[in-house]
Each structure stands twice: as structure tokens, then as C-alpha cells.
C-alpha positions as CSV (number, residue, x, y, z in Angstrom):
1,M,-7.1,7.1,-82.6
2,I,-6.7,10.9,-82.1
3,R,-9.2,12.3,-79.6
4,R,-10.9,15.5,-80.6
5,L,-10.3,18.4,-78.2
6,H,-13.3,20.1,-76.8
7,P,-13.7,23.8,-77.5
8,Q,-13.8,24.5,-73.7
9,T,-10.4,22.8,-73.3
10,V,-8.9,24.9,-76.1
11,F,-10.4,28.1,-74.7
12,A,-9.1,27.2,-71.2
13,A,-5.6,26.6,-72.6
14,L,-5.6,29.9,-74.5
15,A,-6.8,31.8,-71.5
16,T,-4.2,30.2,-69.3
17,L,-1.5,31.1,-71.9
18,G,-2.8,34.6,-72.0
19,F,-2.4,35.0,-68.2
20,C,1.0,33.3,-68.0
21,L,2.6,35.1,-71.0
22,P,3.1,38.5,-69.2
23,I,4.5,36.7,-66.1
24,Y,6.9,34.8,-68.3
25,L,8.1,37.9,-70.2
26,A,8.6,39.8,-66.9
27,L,10.5,36.9,-65.4
28,V,12.9,36.1,-68.2
29,N,13.6,39.7,-69.2
30,A,14.6,40.5,-65.6
31,F,17.7,38.4,-66.2
32,K,18.7,39.6,-69.7
33,D,20.6,42.7,-70.8
34,Q,19.1,45.4,-73.0
35,R,20.5,44.0,-76.2
36,Q,18.9,40.6,-75.6
37,I,15.6,42.1,-74.7
38,L,15.3,44.2,-77.8
39,A,16.5,41.3,-80.0
40,N,14.0,38.7,-78.7
41,P,11.9,39.5,-75.6
42,A,10.4,35.9,-75.5
43,A,13.8,34.1,-75.5
44,P,15.2,32.7,-72.3
45,P,18.1,34.5,-70.8
46,A,21.4,33.4,-72.3
47,P,23.7,34.3,-70.7
48,F,21.9,34.7,-67.4
49,T,22.7,38.0,-65.6
50,L,21.9,39.7,-62.3
51,T,23.0,43.1,-63.5
52,N,19.5,44.4,-63.8
53,L,18.7,43.6,-60.2
54,T,22.0,45.1,-58.9
55,R,21.5,48.3,-61.0
56,A,18.0,48.7,-59.8
57,L,19.1,48.4,-56.2
58,Q,22.0,50.8,-56.7
59,R,20.0,53.7,-58.1
60,P,21.1,56.9,-56.4
61,D,17.4,57.9,-55.8
62,L,16.8,54.6,-53.9
63,L,13.6,54.1,-55.9
64,V,13.3,50.4,-55.2
65,Q,14.1,50.5,-51.5
66,V,11.9,53.5,-50.7
67,G,9.1,52.2,-52.9
68,L,9.1,48.8,-51.3
69,I,9.2,50.2,-47.7
70,N,6.3,52.6,-48.5
71,S,4.3,49.8,-50.2
72,V,4.8,47.4,-47.3
73,V,3.8,50.1,-44.7
74,V,0.7,51.2,-46.7
75,T,-0.4,47.7,-47.5
76,A,0.1,46.3,-44.0
77,V,-1.7,49.2,-42.2
78,S,-4.5,49.2,-44.7
79,V,-5.1,45.5,-44.4
80,A,-4.7,45.6,-40.6
81,V,-7.5,48.2,-40.4
82,L,-9.7,46.6,-43.1
83,V,-9.7,43.0,-41.7
84,P,-11.1,43.7,-38.2
85,L,-13.3,46.5,-39.4
86,A,-14.9,44.3,-42.1
87,S,-15.2,41.3,-39.8
88,A,-16.9,43.4,-37.1
89,L,-19.3,45.0,-39.6
90,S,-20.1,41.6,-41.1
91,F,-20.9,40.1,-37.6
92,Y,-23.1,43.1,-36.9
93,I,-24.9,42.7,-40.3
94,S,-25.4,38.9,-39.8
95,E,-27.1,39.6,-36.4
96,R,-29.7,41.9,-37.9
97,P,-33.2,40.9,-39.1
98,P,-33.4,39.7,-42.7
99,R,-34.9,42.8,-44.1
100,L,-32.4,45.2,-42.5
101,K,-29.6,42.8,-43.4
102,G,-30.6,43.0,-47.1
103,V,-30.7,46.8,-47.0
104,L,-27.2,47.0,-45.4
105,L,-25.8,44.5,-47.9
106,A,-27.3,46.5,-50.8
107,V,-25.5,49.6,-49.4
108,F,-22.2,47.8,-49.4
109,A,-22.9,46.4,-52.9
110,L,-22.7,50.0,-54.1
111,G,-19.1,50.0,-53.2
112,L,-18.5,47.2,-55.6
113,M,-20.7,48.6,-58.4
114,V,-19.1,52.1,-58.6
115,P,-15.8,52.1,-60.4
116,P,-12.9,53.5,-58.3
117,Q,-12.0,56.0,-61.0
118,V,-15.4,57.7,-60.7
119,V,-14.9,58.5,-57.0
120,L,-11.1,59.3,-57.2
121,L,-11.4,63.0,-57.7
122,P,-14.0,63.5,-55.0
123,I,-11.8,61.6,-52.6
124,V,-8.8,63.8,-53.5
125,G,-10.9,66.9,-52.9
126,L,-12.2,65.6,-49.6
127,L,-8.6,64.7,-48.4
128,D,-7.4,68.1,-49.5
129,S,-10.2,69.8,-47.5
130,V,-9.1,68.0,-44.3
131,G,-5.4,68.4,-44.8
132,L,-4.6,64.8,-45.7
133,Q,-3.8,65.2,-49.4
134,H,-0.2,64.2,-50.2
135,T,0.1,62.2,-47.1
136,Y,0.3,58.4,-46.4
137,A,-2.4,58.7,-43.8
138,G,-4.7,60.0,-46.5
139,L,-3.8,57.2,-48.9
140,I,-4.5,54.6,-46.1
141,L,-7.8,56.3,-45.3
142,A,-8.8,56.1,-49.0
143,N,-7.9,52.4,-49.1
144,V,-10.1,51.7,-46.1
145,G,-13.3,52.8,-47.7
146,G,-14.9,52.0,-51.0
147,G,-14.7,48.6,-52.8
148,Y,-12.1,47.1,-50.6
149,L,-14.3,47.3,-47.5
150,S,-17.4,46.1,-49.5
151,F,-15.5,43.1,-50.9
152,A,-14.3,42.1,-47.4
153,V,-17.8,42.5,-45.9
154,F,-19.4,40.2,-48.5
155,V,-16.7,37.5,-48.0
156,Y,-17.1,37.6,-44.2
157,V,-20.9,37.6,-44.4
158,G,-20.8,34.4,-46.5
159,F,-18.5,32.7,-44.1
160,L,-20.6,33.7,-41.0
161,R,-23.5,31.8,-42.4
162,G,-21.5,28.7,-41.4
163,V,-20.9,29.7,-37.8
164,P,-23.2,27.7,-35.5
165,R,-25.7,29.9,-33.8
166,E,-25.4,27.7,-30.7
167,V,-21.8,28.8,-30.2
168,V,-22.7,32.5,-30.3
169,E,-25.7,32.0,-28.0
170,A,-23.7,30.0,-25.5
171,A,-21.2,32.8,-25.3
172,R,-23.9,35.3,-24.6
173,V,-25.4,33.1,-22.0
174,D,-22.0,33.0,-20.3
175,G,-22.2,36.8,-20.1
176,A,-20.1,37.9,-23.1
177,G,-21.0,41.1,-24.8
178,D,-21.2,41.5,-28.6
179,L,-17.6,42.8,-28.8
180,R,-16.2,39.9,-26.8
181,V,-18.3,37.4,-28.8
182,W,-16.9,38.8,-32.0
183,W,-13.3,38.9,-30.9
184,Q,-13.0,35.7,-28.9
185,V,-15.6,33.4,-30.6
186,V,-16.5,34.5,-34.1
187,F,-13.2,36.1,-35.4
188,P,-11.1,32.9,-34.7
189,M,-13.7,30.7,-36.4
190,V,-13.5,32.7,-39.7
191,R,-9.7,32.5,-40.0
192,P,-9.9,31.0,-43.6
193,A,-12.0,34.0,-44.6
194,T,-9.5,36.3,-42.9
195,A,-6.6,34.8,-45.0
196,T,-8.7,35.1,-48.2
197,V,-9.6,38.7,-47.5
198,A,-6.1,39.7,-46.4
199,I,-4.4,38.2,-49.5
200,F,-6.9,39.7,-52.0
201,L,-6.9,43.1,-50.3
202,G,-3.1,43.0,-49.9
203,L,-2.5,42.4,-53.6
204,W,-5.0,45.0,-54.6
205,V,-3.5,47.7,-52.4
206,W,0.0,46.7,-53.3
207,N,-0.7,46.9,-57.1
208,D,-2.8,50.0,-56.9
209,F,-1.5,52.8,-59.1
210,L,-4.1,55.5,-59.4
211,N,-4.6,56.2,-55.7
212,P,-0.9,56.6,-54.8
213,L,-0.3,58.7,-58.0
214,F,-3.1,61.1,-57.4
215,I,-3.2,61.2,-53.5
216,L,0.6,61.2,-52.8
217,G,1.6,63.0,-56.0
218,P,4.9,62.3,-57.8
219,L,6.9,64.7,-55.8
220,K,5.6,63.9,-52.3
221,G,6.1,60.2,-52.0
222,Q,5.9,56.9,-53.9
223,T,5.0,53.3,-53.7
224,I,6.7,50.6,-55.7
225,T,4.0,50.8,-58.5
226,T,4.5,54.5,-59.0
227,G,8.2,53.9,-58.7
228,V,8.0,51.6,-61.8
229,Y,6.2,54.4,-63.6
230,L,8.9,57.0,-62.6
231,S,11.6,54.6,-63.9
232,L,10.3,55.1,-67.5
233,G,12.4,57.5,-69.5
234,T,10.9,60.3,-71.5
235,Y,12.7,59.5,-74.7
236,S,14.2,56.1,-74.1
237,T,13.8,53.4,-71.5
238,D,16.3,51.0,-69.9
239,Y,14.1,47.9,-70.2
240,G,16.6,45.7,-68.4
241,Q,16.5,47.9,-65.3
242,L,12.7,48.3,-65.7
243,F,12.1,44.5,-65.6
244,G,14.5,44.2,-62.7
245,I,12.4,46.7,-60.7
246,M,9.2,44.8,-61.7
247,F,10.8,41.5,-60.5
248,L,11.8,43.0,-57.1
249,A,8.3,44.5,-56.8
250,A,6.7,41.1,-57.1
251,V,9.0,39.3,-54.6
252,I,7.2,40.4,-51.4
253,P,3.5,39.7,-52.5
254,V,4.5,36.3,-53.9
255,A,6.3,35.4,-50.7
256,G,3.3,36.5,-48.7
257,Y,1.0,34.3,-50.7
258,L,3.3,31.3,-50.4
259,V,3.3,31.7,-46.6
260,S,-0.5,31.9,-46.3
261,Q,-1.5,29.8,-49.3
262,R,-2.8,26.9,-47.1
263,E,-5.4,29.1,-45.3
264,F,-6.1,30.9,-48.6
265,I,-7.0,27.6,-50.4
266,H,-9.0,26.4,-47.4
267,G,-10.9,29.7,-47.4
268,L,-11.8,29.4,-51.1
269,M,-12.9,25.8,-50.7
270,S,-15.0,26.6,-47.6
271,G,-16.5,29.7,-49.2
272,A,-17.6,27.7,-52.2
273,T,-20.0,25.7,-50.0
274,K,-21.5,28.7,-48.3
């Protein structure tokens, strides 16, 4: 007897296929030559070739190497600033009275409601007025504000609800100030939240295209995402090299996720119960 598939199952399968198809195309085409890609983009690589990767790494403009280094630096510094800042702000908010806490969370909610594209031009104008336009410091400063910080604050506030009040009060009885309580007591207890926030923010900053394009400018610097854009030809495109650059751009974030996936999954499971 053939069992009838539920519509939810069919929808879930189609949605999964829709998410996996671009990843599959980028993966298989990174190891095929231009002729194979144009003939059948969905076919597996036959024969398998590493030419696209070597050609991408041997570009005279060092697009991949420079883009990867810049992306690593921008992402690492942005996350390194956002994580402790969001954690400290969340601890401060969680210690406020309920009414004030609600007002502060509503203010941070605005950072999630306003699309980044709406505030991009004002941010560019502000950075230009303080002399940080076309600089990596300006790009990192733009990443620290807005929706990235708001998202991190909401995640941390949810996790802080599960921190026992007795532990915080015991630290204060022992003479610890707010800063020491946050750094030595609260921050280590929300490590799963830190892993969740760091992975999400790291991926968002790494994949960001508009901020590097408008803040750095195409002639002043580049990240790996703007490097992919610059590799597109005006009249023709070397798709083999393009997919090779895309593959190399994905190696570092995937490796970072694999290293921290245990804490990430733990963070999602813990956050679901808050």
C-alpha cells in the first residue's frame, strides 16, 4: 500500500531542494571547465579539474588573496567588538526594571525593523564627515551599529533569563562590581549564546556586499564579496574562474562553522527553551 505524502512534507522537500540547488551548482561548477559549464551547469564534473582554483589564485591582481585577508580582518574585528559590547549591553538591560527594560528593547528592535539599505547613504555621509569614508575602520564601525548589534542584544537577553539570580547576587555580596560580575560570572555562562551570535554575525559580515562596495569603494579596497563582483567581465565572463573564486570564498566560513558547530547547536537548543 502506497502511503500518501502530506503537503507539508512535499513543501519541506521542495524548500530544501531550493536551498541546496545553488550550493550544488556552485560546488560542481568550481571543478569544471568553461565548456562543461556552458553545456550543462547541473552535470557533475567529468573530468574533474582544479584549473579554476589555480587560475583564481594566480590572478596578477591577487584578488582572492587580498579579498580573503581583508574579509578575515573586517569580520574578526567586527565580531570581536560586537560580541562583548552586545553581551555587556544585554546584561545592563536585564538588570533594569521591567518598564525600562521594555523601552530599551523597543529601541534596539528598531535596528531590526529598519532595512539596512535605508540607512546606508546616511551612514556613508556620516563617515565622510568624520574622515572615515573609504577606510576599513569606517566599514568596521558601520558593522558595529545597526541590525547586527540589535540581533546580538536580543539573543543575549533571551539567554540571560536562564542565568540564576542567586549566582549574580552571590558575586555582588563577595564585593564584585557590575563589570567584574559580567566578565567573570555572566559572560562565561552564556558561552552557547556567544557561539550563536558569533557565527551568525560572522556570516552576515563576511557575506555583506553593499557596505564594502559603498563604504570602501571599488578603487580603495575590497573584501571577497566585492572581489567576486569585480571578477565579472563587462562583455563576457569566465564562469570557471568565477565559480573557483566563489568556492575559495566559502572555505573559511564553512571551516569556522565546523569548528564551532557544537556550541552553535547547543546555543540554538538552549535558546529554544528560553
